N, C-alpha and C positions, 0 to 999 in steps of 0.2 A: 539635515533634510528631514524634509518628511515624504514619505512615501504611498502613493494615491492607489491605494488597490481596489478592480472590480470586481463584485460573485456573479458568476454563471449558476445557477443552481445556492437554492436558500433552506432544504432541508436536510434531514438525519445529517451525513457530517459535514455539513455547511457549517451547523450550529455550534458543532466544538469547535474548530475553525475561527468563526466571527466571537467566540467568546475568549477565544487564548490570542489573538489580535489585539482584544481588549487593554491587555495587557503589555504589547508591547509597546510602546512610548514613537517610535516612529513609524507605526502603522496608522492610514489615513485613508479609514474603509470610504467611499464618496459615493459608491453604487451598486445596486443589488438588481441580481434579475432572477424569474421566477414564474413558470409557466403559470404559479397558483398563486392570482395576484394576492388573496390570504397570507399566505406563507411569506411572500414579497415586502409584504405592507408593513408585515409584522416585525421581520428583520431588518427592514430599512429603518423604522423607527427606531430602531437602540440604536444607532451612527448617527442617526439626522442626515441619513445617506439620499440621494435618486432610487426610485424605483421605476423597475419597468420588465416588462411582462416575454416583451421581445430580446434575445439576447442582437440581434443583428442592428436594431434599432440604436443601443445601447452601446454600441462598441462606434458606429457613427458618431456618436455624439459626445462620450466622456472622452477622455484624453490620459486611462489609468498610468500609475509606472508599467504594473504587474496588472493581470487576471487572474483568478480562482474561478477553475471549471472544476465544477463538485456534483457534478449531474448524475444520476443514476448510469450503469455503463447500455444500455440500449439506447440513449439520450441524446451520444456523441454524435455530430453532425457536421458541424464548422466552426465551432465557438472556438477549437485553437489553431485554425489556419486563418481565422479570420483578425485572430490576436496578434497571433505573430506576422501579418502581413501587417498589420499597424505598428510591428516592432515592442507591442505588449510584452515584457516578460511574463510567464508561465507556471502557475503552477497548477498539477492536473491531478484531481483524484485516482487513487487505480478502484477497479479495474481501468486502462487507458483506453481501451476500446474491447468489440466482442471479434475482432477478425485481425488479422493481419495484414489485409490492404488498407484500413484506417488505420491504426497503428502508424504504417507505415509511411501514410500521408502523412500524419502531423508531424513524424518525426521528420520528415524531407523539408516540413515548413518550418521547422525549429534553426532544422543547421542552415538553410538557405537564410532565414532572415538574422541569423546570429544572435538570436535572444537568450535568455537564459531560461533554464529547464529545471522543475522539481516534479519529482511523482509522489505520493503520500504513504512512499514503505516507511512510518514515522519507528518502526524499530531499529533504523540505523542511527538514530538520534536517541538510543536508551542511553542512559549511564555502565547498563548492565554488560551491554554490546557493546559498547567502548572499552568496559575493563576487561571482556575475556577477550578482546583483539588485543590489546596489549598483553595477556597474557598469554597468547599461541602466537604473538610477531618471532616470526621466526623459528618457528616447530610446522611440521612438516603434518599434517591431518591426516588419518585413516577414515575414520565415519564418523556420521553424522544422523541423526536418529532424531526426525521434528513429530510434533500432534499439532491437530488443529482437532478439535471436539468439542461440538456444540452440539443447540439444539436449531430449529428454521424462524430466523429473522420474523420477526410480524408484516414487513415489507409485500404487500400482494405478488410483487415482481420475484422476489427472491429467488422465489419456489420454480419460478416457470427457465428454462437451462436459457429459452431466444432471446430472454429478457437478461438473464443477469450473468449465463456463462454456466451455472452450476457454482457450487461450492469451491471449486478448483480452484476458478478464475478470479471469483467473486470476494471469496475471503478467506482459502488459504496460499491466498497467493503469497500473502505475508509470511509464511514460512519456509513456502519455498525460495523466495529472494532473500532468507536469511541463511538458508541453505547455502547460496551461489554469493552470498554477501563472505559467509567462513572459508567455503569449498569450494570458489573458483566455478568457471563454465562445464557445464555440462555435455557431455559427449554422447551419452547413450542413455536411454530408458524404457524404462516396464512398468507394466500396471495393471491392476485385477480388481473389479469395483464387484458389489453387490447392493440387494435393495429387499431388506427385512422386515426395517420396522417402522419408517414412516410411511405415512400412507398417498392418501393424494394432496397434499401437502406441498410437493415437491414430483417434479415430472420427470428428476433424475436419481440416479445412485444416491443411497446415504451413508455408504462407505466404499473408501475405495484408498491400498495398498501401492505406493507408489517406490520404485525401486531406483536408482539411477548411478551412473558411472561416468567421475569428472572427468576432467582433461590432464588435473596432475596426479590422478589416480587414488584419489579418493573417491569413496561410496557413499552412499547416502540412502535414506530410506525417507517417507515422509508419509505418517497416517491419517488421513480425515474423516469423519462422520459428524452428519446431521442430526442423527439419530442420540447424543450423549443427552444424559440427566444433569450431569457439570460439566462446565466448560473446561479446557483442558488448553490452553494453548505452550507449548514448552520445546527443547531442541537440546538433544544431548548433542555433543562432542569429545573425541577421543582421537587425542594427537600426542604427536612421542614426549614424554612423560606428563599425562598432562589428562583429566578424564572431568570433563566442565559440562553444566546441567545450566541452562539459563529457562528462567519460569515466565512469563507473562500474566497480566492478572487486569480485569478493566475494574477499578473502584468508583462508587458513588452513581449518580443519576444528577440531568441534566446542568450540564452534561460531564460522563463519565472522564474517568482521568487513565490512563496509560502506568500502572503501576509494574518492577520484576525484582524479580530476586536470581541472583549466582552462586553456586554451591558447586563444590567437587574438589580436586588438589590438583597439583604442580609441583613437578618435584619432590612430590613425598610430603607436601606442606595444603591444609587443608586453606580451603577458599571458601569466604561468604562475605559476601556483599549485597544488600538491599538500597533503593532507591525508591521514591516516591514522586519522585522526579518528572514529570508529565512528557512522554517521548511526544504527544501530539505538539505540544508547544515549543519543546525543542526545535522541531523540525519548519513548523513556523515562523519560530525566530532567527532561524538562520537564513531562510528565505528572504525575510524583508533584509536582514543585513547585508545581504548578497545582492541585493537589486538597488540598496543604497548605496553600494559602494565598497563594501568593508573586502580590503582582499585574504582578511583572515575567513572569512564566513564558509565554510564547506557546503553547496553543494551535493547530500550525499547520494543523491535518488535521482541523478539526471535525466529526462525522457528518455536516449538512447539506450541508457544502463539498463534501467525498468524493463521497457520494450523486451529485452532478452530475458528478463525473469515473467511477462506475461507470453511471449512464444514457447515456453518453458512451460509453464501450465496447459497453455496448448497444446502442445505435443506429450505429453503428459494424456491429455484428456483423449489424443487421435491414440495413443497405445490402450487405451482399453476395447480399442473396437478392434485391433490387428496383433494384438497380444499371444505368444506361442505361447500353448502350454503343454508340458510334458506329463501324461497322463501312466499310471502303476500298470 
């Protein structure tokens, strides 16, 4: 079977997904929508797909099996709810929203329609993450320590919190998602922030330190900064008779690829595993396979679960405003 796919949003992350879908035999991109006519015309030409500048018109005319919603955080309006109402399966790029109300609305629409859903937390599809979960299976986790350190992306909206949600919501959500994936749900969180380096390019913090207590008793910490001269995305995990370090990087351009390394010890034995398999590619392959009816295809980040990660980033952001500080 061929899986017919429509895209809402053709810039940025969409180009990565579109390029990866070219290598998925079952995927057939039939329509693409973007508010920038030049962008959508270029993307549509790649697939000989229909081009639209209005997603409502596209969803009235086209009957795809699945819709990819790959718009900036501030641009989520009714794309997902319309797609769900038409019983189109949904792939939604993170962040899924900027408010709990919007995320709840979309989640309710997905559950009411009974459509499949996937959110773009691609690290869940990294072979390094898969291997780490295998090694930690049956072991209690004590501590998780993650980082997302980088600079300010060039897109103008990213530095405006009202449009992006800030680095916590738009970018470091990937690390918070891994913390949940390995450590389980979070009960309590506290956080502090500062702005000492980055100037007017952003209107929010340039550094955050967040600490969390998980329902299972584990403790985690995530540090994030947009003031770093070097990009670092990693996660340390301390567990029963195990210490693992997962490192993630982006290689190449137009489009980049997500690669990763796993090191550490388990039961006193060294661990070293590297992969250049692209997690972005694996996540779209799995989604297409699920839409195609493959019972073995895993949707590892359904919308309802991704909503929990999104809400965690909001809780951390709120903790910055009301954290209790004990002074000397």
